[in-house]
N, C-alpha and C positions, 0 to 999 in steps of 0.2 A: 504494500500500500504506500501511497505517497504521503508526504507530510500533511499536517492539517492545513486547511485552506486559510488564506489571508485575504483581506479585502483591499483592492487597489482601484485607483481611479485612472482611467486611460482616456485618451482623446483619439478619435478616428473620424474620417469623413462620414457624414450622415448617411450617404447612400450605401456605404459598406456596412455600417452598423445596422441599417434597416434590412439589408439583404441577409446579414448574419442572423438577425432576430427571426426573420421569416423561415430560415433553414434550420434553426436550432432545435426545433421540435420540443418534445416533453422534457428533455434534459436541461433545456434553458440556455440562454446566451452565455453565461459564465462557463459552462461546460464546453460549449462550442468553441469559444475563444481559447480556453485552456488547451483543448485538443489541437487547435491550429498553431498555437505557440509551441506546443510540444513537437509537432511535425517540423516546424521551422528550426527548432534546436537540433533535431535529428539531421536535417539537411546541412546546417552549419557544421555540425560535428563531422559529417561525411565529407564535406568540402575541405575541412582542415586535414582529414586523413588522406584525401586525394593529393592535396598539396605536399604533404610530407612524403608520400610514396613517390610522387613525380619528382620531387627534389632529389630523392635517393636513387631512383631508377630511370628517370626520364619520363616524358609524357607518353601516354598510350596513343598509338596511331589509330587513324580511322579504320585501317585494315584490320587491326587487332580487335577493335570494337565490333566490326562487322562479322569477323570470324566467331566471336563469342555469341553474338546474336544468332548467327546461323546454328551454332551448337545448341543453344537454348530452344530454338524453333524445332530443330530435329528431335530433341529430347521430348518436347511437348507432343509432337506428332506420334512418337513411339509410345508415349504414355497413353495417349488417346486410343491408339490402335490396340495396345495391350488391354486397356479397359474394355474395349468393344469385344475382344476375343475372349475375355474372361466371363462375359455375361452369357 
């Protein structure tokens, strides 16, 4: 579980606040905003990790990225075909 909640005041553009309120559902705006901030922190942490890795090993090329995407797509196809064969 996370730490106890604290109360904070934030300022954001009205249109963003209204869109967030409309999408927040029964959990409420605070939970919606907290989840969005948590995702942003994850992204920030991943970007920092990428920067460290690239500083040590050099940047990942477009070809390497495409090769990994191809591997992932192939694995997904095999998983789907395996699931269909098992049924």
